[in-house]
Each structure stands twice: as structure tokens, then as C-alpha cells.
C-alpha positions as CSV (number, residue, x, y, z in Angstrom):
1,X,-143.8,9.5,-61.8
2,X,-147.1,8.5,-63.3
3,X,-147.1,8.7,-67.1
4,X,-150.6,10.1,-67.2
5,X,-149.8,13.4,-65.5
6,X,-147.5,16.1,-66.7
7,X,-144.5,16.4,-64.4
8,X,-144.5,20.1,-64.2
9,X,-148.2,20.4,-63.2
10,X,-147.8,17.8,-60.5
11,X,-144.8,19.5,-59.1
12,X,-146.7,22.8,-58.8
13,X,-149.7,21.2,-57.1
14,X,-147.4,19.2,-54.8
15,X,-145.6,22.4,-53.8
16,X,-148.9,24.1,-53.0
17,X,-149.9,21.2,-50.8
18,X,-146.5,21.2,-49.0
19,X,-145.5,17.6,-49.9
20,X,-142.8,16.1,-52.1
21,X,-143.5,14.7,-55.6
22,X,-142.6,11.2,-54.4
23,X,-145.0,11.6,-51.5
24,X,-147.7,12.6,-54.0
25,X,-147.0,9.6,-56.1
26,X,-147.4,7.1,-53.2
27,X,-149.8,8.7,-50.9
28,X,-153.4,7.5,-50.4
29,X,-155.9,10.2,-49.6
30,X,-158.0,9.9,-46.4
31,X,-160.9,7.6,-47.0
32,X,-159.4,6.0,-50.1
33,X,-159.5,2.2,-50.1
34,X,-156.2,0.4,-50.2
35,X,-157.8,-2.2,-52.6
36,X,-156.8,-0.2,-55.6
37,X,-154.8,2.9,-56.6
38,X,-156.4,6.3,-56.2
39,X,-157.4,8.2,-59.2
40,X,-155.4,11.2,-60.3
41,X,-158.2,13.5,-59.3
42,X,-158.6,11.9,-55.8
43,X,-154.9,12.1,-55.3
44,X,-154.6,15.7,-56.2
45,X,-157.7,16.7,-54.2
46,X,-156.3,14.9,-51.2
47,X,-153.0,16.7,-51.6
48,X,-154.7,20.1,-51.8
49,X,-157.1,19.6,-48.8
50,X,-154.6,17.7,-46.6
51,X,-157.3,15.2,-45.7
52,X,-158.1,14.0,-42.2
53,X,-155.0,14.2,-39.9
54,X,-154.1,11.6,-37.3
55,X,-152.7,14.4,-35.2
56,X,-154.1,17.6,-33.6
57,X,-152.6,21.0,-34.4
58,X,-151.0,20.9,-30.9
59,X,-149.3,17.5,-31.7
60,X,-148.0,18.9,-35.0
61,X,-146.6,21.9,-33.1
62,X,-144.8,19.5,-30.8
63,X,-143.3,17.7,-33.8
64,X,-142.0,21.1,-35.0
65,X,-140.4,21.7,-31.6
66,X,-138.8,18.3,-31.8
67,X,-137.5,18.9,-35.3
68,X,-135.9,22.2,-34.3
69,X,-134.4,20.8,-31.2
70,X,-132.8,17.9,-33.2
71,X,-131.3,20.5,-35.5
72,X,-129.7,22.4,-32.7
73,X,-128.8,19.8,-30.0
74,X,-125.3,18.4,-30.2
75,X,-126.1,15.2,-28.3
76,X,-126.0,12.8,-31.3
77,X,-122.7,14.3,-32.6
78,X,-121.2,14.0,-29.1
79,X,-122.3,10.4,-28.8
80,X,-120.9,9.5,-32.2
81,X,-117.6,11.1,-31.4
82,X,-117.3,8.9,-28.3
83,X,-118.3,5.7,-30.1
84,X,-115.8,6.3,-32.9
85,X,-112.9,8.0,-31.2
86,X,-113.0,6.5,-27.7
87,X,-114.4,3.0,-28.4
88,X,-113.4,2.6,-32.0
89,X,-114.3,-0.4,-34.3
90,X,-117.0,-2.6,-32.9
91,X,-116.8,-6.0,-34.7
92,X,-119.2,-8.4,-33.1
93,X,-117.6,-10.5,-30.4
94,X,-114.8,-8.0,-29.9
95,X,-113.9,-6.2,-26.7
96,X,-114.9,-2.9,-28.4
97,X,-118.4,-4.2,-29.2
98,X,-118.8,-5.2,-25.5
99,X,-117.6,-1.8,-24.4
100,X,-120.1,-0.1,-26.7
101,X,-122.9,-2.2,-25.3
102,X,-122.0,-1.1,-21.7
103,X,-121.6,2.5,-22.8
104,X,-124.9,2.9,-24.7
105,X,-126.8,1.1,-21.9
106,X,-125.3,3.5,-19.4
107,X,-126.2,6.5,-21.5
108,X,-129.8,5.3,-21.8
109,X,-130.1,4.7,-18.1
110,X,-128.8,8.2,-17.5
111,X,-131.8,9.5,-19.5
112,X,-134.2,7.7,-17.3
113,X,-135.2,5.0,-19.9
114,X,-135.9,1.4,-18.8
115,X,-132.9,-0.6,-20.1
116,X,-132.7,-4.3,-21.0
117,X,-129.7,-6.1,-22.3
118,X,-131.1,-8.8,-24.6
119,X,-128.6,-11.7,-25.1
120,X,-127.6,-13.0,-28.5
121,X,-124.9,-15.5,-29.6
122,X,-122.8,-13.7,-32.2
123,X,-119.8,-14.7,-34.4
124,X,-116.3,-14.0,-33.2
125,X,-114.2,-13.7,-36.3
126,X,-110.7,-12.1,-36.0
127,X,-108.8,-10.6,-38.9
128,X,-105.2,-11.7,-39.2
129,X,-102.5,-10.9,-41.6
130,X,-103.6,-10.0,-45.1
131,X,-101.1,-9.6,-47.9
132,X,-101.1,-10.0,-51.7
133,X,-98.4,-9.5,-54.3
134,X,-97.8,-10.4,-57.9
135,X,-94.7,-12.5,-58.2
136,X,-94.8,-13.0,-62.0
137,X,-96.5,-11.2,-64.8
138,X,-95.9,-10.1,-68.4
139,X,-93.3,-7.3,-68.7
140,X,-92.0,-7.9,-65.2
141,X,-88.6,-6.5,-64.3
142,X,-86.3,-9.2,-63.0
143,X,-86.3,-9.7,-59.2
144,X,-89.4,-7.6,-58.5
145,X,-92.8,-8.1,-57.0
146,X,-95.9,-5.9,-57.2
147,X,-98.2,-5.2,-54.3
148,X,-102.0,-5.9,-54.5
149,X,-104.1,-4.0,-51.9
150,X,-106.7,-6.3,-50.4
151,X,-108.5,-7.2,-47.2
152,X,-110.1,-10.4,-46.1
153,X,-113.8,-10.8,-46.3
154,X,-115.7,-11.4,-43.1
155,X,-116.0,-15.0,-42.2
156,X,-113.2,-16.0,-44.6
157,X,-111.1,-19.1,-43.9
158,X,-107.4,-18.8,-43.9
159,X,-104.7,-19.7,-46.3
160,X,-101.8,-21.8,-45.0
161,X,-99.7,-19.7,-42.6
162,X,-97.1,-19.0,-45.3
163,X,-99.7,-18.3,-48.0
164,X,-100.4,-19.7,-51.4
165,X,-98.9,-19.0,-54.8
166,X,-101.1,-19.5,-57.8
167,X,-102.1,-18.2,-61.2
168,X,-104.9,-15.6,-61.4
169,X,-108.0,-16.1,-63.5
170,X,-110.2,-13.0,-64.0
171,X,-113.9,-13.1,-64.9
172,X,-116.3,-10.2,-64.9
173,X,-119.5,-12.1,-64.0
174,X,-121.2,-15.4,-63.6
175,X,-121.6,-15.9,-67.3
176,X,-117.9,-15.6,-68.0
177,X,-117.2,-18.1,-65.2
178,X,-119.7,-20.6,-66.7
179,X,-118.1,-20.1,-70.1
180,X,-114.7,-21.3,-69.0
181,X,-113.6,-24.8,-69.9
182,X,-113.9,-27.5,-67.2
183,X,-110.9,-27.3,-64.8
184,X,-109.8,-23.9,-66.0
185,X,-109.9,-22.5,-62.4
186,X,-108.8,-25.6,-60.5
187,X,-105.9,-24.7,-58.1
188,X,-106.0,-21.0,-59.2
189,X,-106.9,-17.7,-57.7
190,X,-110.3,-16.6,-59.1
191,X,-111.0,-12.9,-59.3
192,X,-114.6,-11.6,-59.9
193,X,-114.1,-8.2,-61.5
194,X,-117.7,-6.9,-61.4
195,X,-117.6,-3.1,-61.4
196,X,-119.6,-0.9,-59.1
197,X,-122.0,1.2,-61.1
198,X,-120.9,4.7,-60.2
199,X,-123.3,6.4,-62.6
200,X,-126.2,4.6,-60.8
201,X,-124.9,5.8,-57.5
202,X,-124.4,9.3,-58.8
203,X,-128.1,9.7,-59.5
204,X,-129.0,8.7,-55.9
205,X,-129.4,5.0,-56.3
206,X,-126.3,3.9,-54.3
207,X,-128.3,0.9,-52.9
208,X,-129.0,-0.3,-56.4
209,X,-125.4,-0.2,-57.4
210,X,-124.4,-1.9,-54.2
211,X,-127.0,-4.6,-54.7
212,X,-125.7,-5.4,-58.2
213,X,-122.2,-6.0,-56.9
214,X,-122.6,-7.4,-53.4
215,X,-123.8,-10.8,-54.7
216,X,-120.3,-11.5,-55.9
217,X,-118.9,-10.7,-52.5
218,X,-121.5,-13.0,-50.9
219,X,-121.6,-15.9,-53.3
220,X,-118.2,-15.6,-55.0
221,X,-116.4,-18.0,-52.6
222,X,-119.1,-20.6,-53.1
223,X,-118.8,-20.4,-56.8
224,X,-115.1,-20.5,-56.6
225,X,-115.0,-23.4,-54.3
226,X,-117.4,-25.3,-56.5
227,X,-115.0,-25.1,-59.5
228,X,-111.9,-25.9,-57.5
229,X,-110.3,-22.5,-57.0
230,X,-107.6,-22.2,-54.4
231,X,-108.9,-18.8,-53.3
232,X,-111.4,-16.1,-54.4
233,X,-110.9,-12.4,-54.8
234,X,-113.7,-9.9,-55.5
235,X,-113.5,-6.4,-56.8
236,X,-114.4,-4.1,-53.9
237,X,-118.1,-3.2,-53.8
238,X,-117.9,0.6,-53.6
239,X,-117.2,3.8,-55.5
240,X,-114.0,5.2,-54.0
241,X,-111.0,5.4,-56.3
242,X,-108.4,5.8,-53.6
243,X,-107.0,2.3,-53.6
244,X,-109.1,1.4,-50.6
245,X,-110.6,-2.1,-50.3
246,X,-114.1,-2.7,-49.0
247,X,-114.7,-5.6,-46.6
248,X,-118.0,-7.3,-45.8
249,X,-119.5,-10.6,-44.9
250,X,-119.1,-13.5,-47.3
251,X,-120.8,-17.0,-47.3
252,X,-120.0,-20.6,-47.7
253,X,-122.4,-23.5,-48.6
254,X,-122.6,-27.1,-47.2
255,X,-120.8,-29.6,-49.4
256,X,-118.7,-26.9,-51.1
257,X,-115.0,-26.5,-50.2
258,X,-114.4,-23.3,-48.2
259,X,-111.7,-21.2,-49.9
260,X,-110.0,-18.1,-48.6
261,X,-111.7,-14.9,-49.8
262,X,-110.6,-11.2,-50.0
263,X,-111.7,-8.0,-51.6
264,X,-109.2,-6.1,-53.7
265,X,-109.2,-2.5,-54.8
266,X,-110.8,-1.4,-58.0
267,X,-107.5,-0.2,-59.3
268,X,-105.8,-3.5,-58.7
269,X,-108.7,-5.4,-60.2
270,X,-108.3,-3.3,-63.4
271,X,-104.6,-4.0,-63.4
272,X,-105.2,-7.8,-63.1
273,X,-107.7,-7.7,-65.9
274,X,-105.2,-6.1,-68.2
275,X,-102.2,-8.2,-67.2
276,X,-104.0,-11.5,-67.4
277,X,-105.2,-10.6,-71.0
278,X,-101.5,-10.3,-71.9
279,X,-100.3,-13.6,-70.4
280,X,-100.0,-15.7,-67.2
281,X,-100.0,-13.8,-63.9
282,X,-99.1,-15.4,-60.6
283,X,-99.9,-14.1,-57.1
284,X,-98.8,-14.9,-53.6
285,X,-101.7,-14.5,-51.2
286,X,-101.6,-14.7,-47.4
287,X,-104.7,-14.5,-45.3
288,X,-104.7,-15.7,-41.6
289,X,-108.2,-14.9,-40.2
290,X,-109.5,-17.0,-37.4
291,X,-113.1,-18.0,-36.6
292,X,-113.3,-18.4,-32.8
293,X,-116.3,-19.9,-30.9
294,X,-119.5,-17.8,-30.8
295,X,-119.7,-15.5,-27.8
296,X,-122.5,-13.9,-25.9
297,X,-123.4,-10.3,-26.8
298,X,-126.4,-8.1,-26.5
299,X,-128.9,-5.8,-28.1
300,X,-129.3,-2.7,-26.0
301,X,-133.0,-2.0,-25.5
302,X,-134.2,1.2,-23.8
303,X,-137.9,1.9,-23.3
304,X,-139.3,5.5,-22.9
305,X,-142.6,4.3,-21.4
306,X,-145.9,5.4,-22.9
307,X,-148.6,7.1,-20.7
308,X,-151.7,5.4,-22.0
309,X,-150.6,2.2,-23.8
310,X,-147.1,1.3,-22.5
311,X,-147.5,-2.2,-23.9
312,X,-147.5,-0.8,-27.4
313,X,-144.1,0.0,-28.7
314,X,-142.5,2.1,-31.5
315,X,-138.9,1.1,-32.4
316,X,-136.2,3.5,-33.2
317,X,-132.9,1.8,-34.1
318,X,-129.5,1.4,-35.7
319,X,-126.9,-1.4,-35.4
320,X,-124.1,-1.0,-32.9
321,X,-121.6,-3.4,-34.4
322,X,-119.3,-2.3,-37.2
323,X,-116.5,-3.7,-39.4
324,X,-113.0,-3.4,-38.1
325,X,-111.2,-1.5,-40.8
326,X,-112.6,1.9,-39.8
327,X,-114.5,3.1,-36.8
328,X,-118.1,2.6,-38.0
329,X,-119.2,6.3,-38.1
330,X,-121.6,6.0,-41.0
331,X,-122.2,2.3,-40.7
332,X,-123.8,2.4,-38.4
333,X,-122.8,4.6,-35.5
334,X,-124.8,7.4,-37.0
335,X,-128.0,5.3,-37.0
336,X,-127.4,4.4,-33.3
337,X,-126.9,8.0,-32.2
338,X,-129.8,9.6,-34.0
339,X,-131.9,6.9,-32.4
340,X,-130.4,7.7,-29.0
341,X,-131.3,11.3,-29.6
342,X,-135.0,10.5,-29.9
343,X,-135.0,9.4,-26.2
344,X,-132.7,12.4,-25.3
345,X,-135.1,14.9,-26.9
346,X,-138.2,13.4,-25.4
347,X,-136.6,13.8,-22.0
348,X,-135.3,17.3,-22.6
349,X,-138.7,18.5,-23.8
350,X,-140.6,16.6,-21.1
351,X,-142.6,14.7,-23.7
352,X,-144.3,11.4,-22.9
353,X,-146.3,10.0,-25.8
354,X,-149.2,7.6,-25.4
355,X,-147.2,4.6,-26.5
356,X,-143.7,3.4,-25.6
357,X,-140.8,4.5,-27.7
358,X,-138.3,1.7,-27.8
359,X,-134.7,2.4,-28.7
360,X,-132.7,-0.6,-29.9
361,X,-129.0,-0.8,-30.7
362,X,-128.8,-4.0,-32.7
363,X,-125.8,-6.3,-32.4
364,X,-124.1,-8.2,-35.2
365,X,-126.0,-6.9,-38.2
366,X,-122.8,-7.1,-40.3
367,X,-122.2,-10.8,-39.7
368,X,-125.7,-12.2,-40.0
369,X,-128.2,-10.2,-37.9
370,X,-128.0,-12.5,-34.9
371,X,-129.2,-9.7,-32.7
372,X,-132.3,-9.2,-34.8
373,X,-133.0,-12.9,-34.8
374,X,-132.7,-13.0,-31.0
375,X,-135.2,-10.2,-30.7
376,X,-137.7,-11.9,-33.1
377,X,-137.5,-15.1,-31.0
378,X,-137.9,-13.2,-27.8
379,X,-140.9,-11.2,-29.1
380,X,-142.4,-13.8,-31.5
381,X,-145.8,-13.6,-30.0
382,X,-145.8,-9.8,-29.6
383,X,-146.0,-8.4,-33.1
384,X,-149.5,-7.0,-32.5
385,X,-148.0,-4.6,-29.9
386,X,-145.3,-3.3,-32.3
387,X,-147.0,-0.2,-33.7
388,X,-144.1,0.7,-36.0
389,X,-140.4,0.1,-36.4
390,X,-137.8,2.6,-37.7
391,X,-134.2,1.7,-38.7
392,X,-131.5,4.1,-39.9
393,X,-128.6,2.2,-41.6
394,X,-127.6,4.2,-44.7
395,X,-125.2,6.7,-43.3
396,X,-125.7,10.3,-42.2
397,X,-126.1,12.3,-45.4
398,X,-129.1,14.5,-46.1
399,X,-132.4,12.8,-45.6
400,X,-135.1,13.8,-48.1
401,X,-138.0,12.1,-46.4
402,X,-139.3,8.8,-45.1
403,X,-139.5,5.4,-46.6
404,X,-142.4,3.3,-45.5
405,X,-143.3,-0.4,-45.9
406,X,-146.7,-1.7,-45.3
407,X,-150.2,-0.8,-46.4
408,X,-150.7,1.7,-49.2
409,X,-152.8,3.8,-46.8
410,X,-149.6,4.6,-44.8
411,X,-148.7,7.2,-47.5
412,X,-151.8,9.2,-46.9
413,X,-151.7,8.7,-43.1
414,X,-148.1,10.1,-43.0
415,X,-148.8,13.1,-45.2
416,X,-149.1,15.7,-42.4
417,X,-145.5,14.9,-41.5
418,X,-144.4,16.2,-44.8
419,X,-145.4,19.7,-43.7
420,X,-143.4,19.3,-40.5
421,X,-140.3,18.1,-42.2
422,X,-140.4,20.3,-45.3
423,X,-138.3,23.1,-43.7
424,X,-135.4,20.7,-43.5
425,X,-136.0,19.3,-47.0
426,X,-137.3,16.0,-45.8
427,X,-140.9,16.0,-47.0
428,X,-140.8,13.1,-49.4
429,X,-142.8,9.9,-48.7
430,X,-141.9,6.8,-50.6
431,X,-143.2,3.3,-50.4
432,X,-140.6,0.5,-50.5
433,X,-140.7,-3.3,-50.0
434,X,-138.2,-3.2,-47.1
435,X,-136.7,-0.6,-44.8
436,X,-133.9,-2.3,-42.8
437,X,-132.2,-5.6,-42.2
438,X,-132.7,-5.7,-38.5
439,X,-136.4,-4.9,-38.7
440,X,-137.2,-7.1,-41.7
441,X,-138.7,-9.8,-39.4
442,X,-141.2,-7.3,-38.1
443,X,-142.0,-6.0,-41.5
444,X,-142.7,-9.6,-42.6
445,X,-145.2,-9.9,-39.7
446,X,-147.1,-6.9,-40.9
447,X,-145.6,-4.2,-38.6
448,X,-145.4,-0.9,-40.4
449,X,-141.8,-0.1,-40.9
450,X,-139.8,3.0,-41.8
451,X,-136.4,4.5,-42.6
452,X,-135.0,7.9,-43.5
453,X,-134.6,8.4,-47.2
454,X,-130.8,9.2,-47.2
455,X,-128.6,10.6,-49.9
456,X,-126.7,7.5,-51.0
457,X,-124.5,9.1,-53.7
458,X,-121.3,9.1,-51.5
459,X,-122.1,6.5,-48.8
460,X,-120.4,3.6,-50.7
461,X,-117.2,5.5,-51.1
462,X,-116.6,4.9,-47.4
463,X,-118.8,2.0,-46.4
464,X,-116.9,-1.1,-45.0
465,X,-113.6,0.7,-45.5
466,X,-110.8,2.2,-43.3
467,X,-112.2,5.6,-44.3
468,X,-115.5,5.1,-42.4
469,X,-114.5,7.6,-39.7
470,X,-116.1,10.4,-37.7
471,X,-114.9,13.2,-40.0
472,X,-117.2,11.8,-42.8
473,X,-120.3,13.0,-40.9
474,X,-121.7,16.4,-41.5
475,X,-123.2,17.8,-38.2
476,X,-126.0,19.5,-40.0
477,X,-127.0,16.4,-41.9
478,X,-126.7,14.3,-38.7
479,X,-129.2,16.8,-37.1
480,X,-131.6,16.4,-40.0
481,X,-131.5,12.6,-39.6
482,X,-132.2,12.9,-35.9
483,X,-135.1,15.3,-36.7
484,X,-136.7,12.7,-39.1
485,X,-136.3,9.9,-36.6
486,X,-137.6,11.9,-33.7
487,X,-140.6,13.5,-35.5
488,X,-141.6,10.1,-37.0
489,X,-141.2,8.2,-33.7
490,X,-143.3,10.8,-31.8
491,X,-146.0,10.7,-34.5
492,X,-146.3,6.9,-34.4
493,X,-146.3,6.9,-30.6
494,X,-148.8,9.7,-29.9
495,X,-151.3,9.4,-32.8
496,X,-155.0,9.0,-31.8
497,X,-155.1,5.8,-33.9
498,X,-152.4,3.4,-34.7
499,X,-150.6,3.5,-38.1
500,X,-152.5,1.5,-40.7
501,X,-151.5,-2.1,-40.9
């Protein structure tokens, strides 16, 4: 919020204009140059008048029909139920991922869209046995062991088949690791005990909390390998306190020894922190994952052809792969099915926008975004014909509006959509540097990109865990997300002029 305007007054004016406060903060009134920020007076006058709209009253009425249809049509929920219950986990390279490709392609063909399967080489990592237990610690009862709940990180190498037994060293962050004496970690199991910031997530910044912790999951094995650790553990990057570990992709670096890596639960990380402060702690760790040769997989692309400019496309998308512990309902089955629903609703209502609406179910976002890389290579000379790109990849909780990345003028251009989405509480418009991993390459090439602003307070309780299942999705919220995706896709595809870029 701008410090030069009273919060209460701006909220009142924003309410009168029918837009959210965040939208008011970032919007650029019609005619305002993107070279500099608009004045407070210009901004408030633009909010009150609405400015020049890129859409006719008839088009705005069509958006309202699409919004209401999305809220009442069970298509997305039914598709998500099938993806999760019937197909299940969809780790890239797995038989389930292949089945999901065939299923989604068939559903899109059934709607009358023009379907293409775009090949991509993807990793084929298979999770094996994973077991951790303490075999000695201060205060131990004779002849006992103590279980540690853990799961291998994606891409991890294996321990020997019968595991390793080593002392545990606990550090909270990079600084504590650097402060250790030379050789202090050699041959030992190194635990990064960096806590997920629940308070930050609780105020709606789950992505911020995740970003602070995920660097340890990604780079922890590199740091551990560099100092001679026998294995690396990381505190799970999530907010659930149900002794559930969070998996996710990790990384290795050339010239640094690859060491086995796993995530342990927050509760077990706390326990190890206390026990190692009292004396030596020894763990037996067994991880037997296997990295098999890369395999062919596919992005599913389905075009709902435009009537006037079919060569120009607007992308609606989510990623079809998931981790293997749960069934990928919120990450990212929900993003896929609300994107599918865009095509479904356009068909059901008999709507054919001027430009092509392109559904994409991306493959292998979790293990390196190989599907997105394949798309960028295939379409490297076609950025000018990408009018906008939307990705949904933050679950299925209530959307409060639209994130946009690109020119400042996008905020003002999008403002009429606030009025359409206000009845479902999704009127906010917020600028952001990035909107999605799979569309990041398009964003970098100047394509306006977008994402629903989704409630992230609870997402990381389930993300990358065995609890990412169909029951975590609220049908009403899923409908709201489908409404945001559909209204925005139609608006981009049918506007008289292209979105500012």
C-alpha cells in the first residue's frame, strides 16, 4: 500500500470502483504512460471512471456467463477425481504419467479441440526402500532403536543396499555449517534443520516461506558433498505437524561427490536437534532409489481454434506430473483440470474467441521442467504469436484475483475483469515478476503472463506429501479457480486489441 494515501480512504474508493485494493495499487489508468508511475489523482480518477475498456458490454456479459458456468459445472471436479483416484501418482517417466497423457489427450479430443502430443525427454527416477532409525543416543534404553520418518528427495543417489551407519551433525543454516571446524562433517550424516516459517504462511505468504526453506532441499546435498558428508537430511519444507515428510527435487553439482539425500519430518528434526546437543547420536540410514535412463514423454497440447486470428494463441495450463507419495491433487492436478474446464466451457457455451485458446498439460515440472523446455525449443521463433500465458500451480484454495507479469499497463488493461470476478471474491490485480515455472520462458520473451492469486496459507501442509489427495480440494474453491482461468483466457483471446506487451 502506498504510504502517501490513507488506507481507509483508498479502500472506500476502491470499493466504489469495484476493484480490489491490490488492483488499485498496481493498475495503470487508460492513457497513462508506462514510463513512470501514475499519480495518486490519476489512479483514483481512473478507478472511478473505469477508463477505456478492451471489451464491449456484450463481451463482459459473456465473461459473466463463463464465470457462473464454471461455478456450477462439475467437469473439473470429475476430471480431478479420475486423475487422482483412477490414475494416481504421476511421477515423470512412470506408467501412470503415460496413462495420464493418454487420458487427458482423449478428453480434449472428445471436446473437439485439435490435440498434439509434444515429445520431451524426461527423467525416470524410481523411489526404493527408505528407512531411518537412531541406533545410539543419550539416554537410550539398552537394546532399542528409534524410528526417524523420512523420504528420499527426488533425484537422490542410493546408499549401499544395506545402508550406512554414521553420527548425525545438525546445523540450522549455511552460516552454522561454515562455522564448523574443518573435517567436522566428514563421514557423517548432515542435517539441515531450517524451519518453515509458519507465521509467514499464516498471513498468506506461503510461497515466501517455501522459498526461504527450499534452497536447503535443493542445495543441501551439494553443500554436504563438498564437506565430505556421508549423507544429507533436510527438515521438510512445509507446515504440517503430522509427522509427514515432504519430498521434492534436489540437485548435485559437477565435481562434488553425490551423497544420498532425504527429507525428515519437522518433529524428528526437532528431536535430533535436542539429542545432538546432549551428546553423540548415530543413525542407520537406508535409501535405495534408482535413476534409470531418460524416457520419452509428452506435453498434451489442445487448441480451441480462433475465428479471426487462429495463429495467435492464449495458453491455459497446469503440470500433469506429480510426486509419487500422494496422488497430486493440489500439485498440480487441480491446475490441469481447471485449464481443461476452460475448453469444456467454451464448447458447452458455443463460444469461439478471435484467437486460439491453447490448453497445455506440462510434463515433468517437478523434476526439471523438461516439458516446458521442449515447448520453448519447438516454439522458439513463435513468441510474437503468444498473446498471453496462464499457469495454475499453487493448489485449489480460494483465488482472490489475478497475478500478472509484464508491462505496467497490464494492470489498467485488466481492470474491467475485476468487476466480472468481484462476485466470487477474485477482483484483485497484482503485478509480480513471475507467474509460473512452466511459462517462465515465455515471460522472459515478453509474453504477458498470468496466474490465479491463490490462498497459500494451507497449501504447504500437503504439498509434496502423501497427504496430497483428492479430499483436500474444496469443490467451491475449485470452481472459483476455473472461473478465473476461463474468464481471463476468454478476455485475452477475444479482446479487440492484444494485451499490452
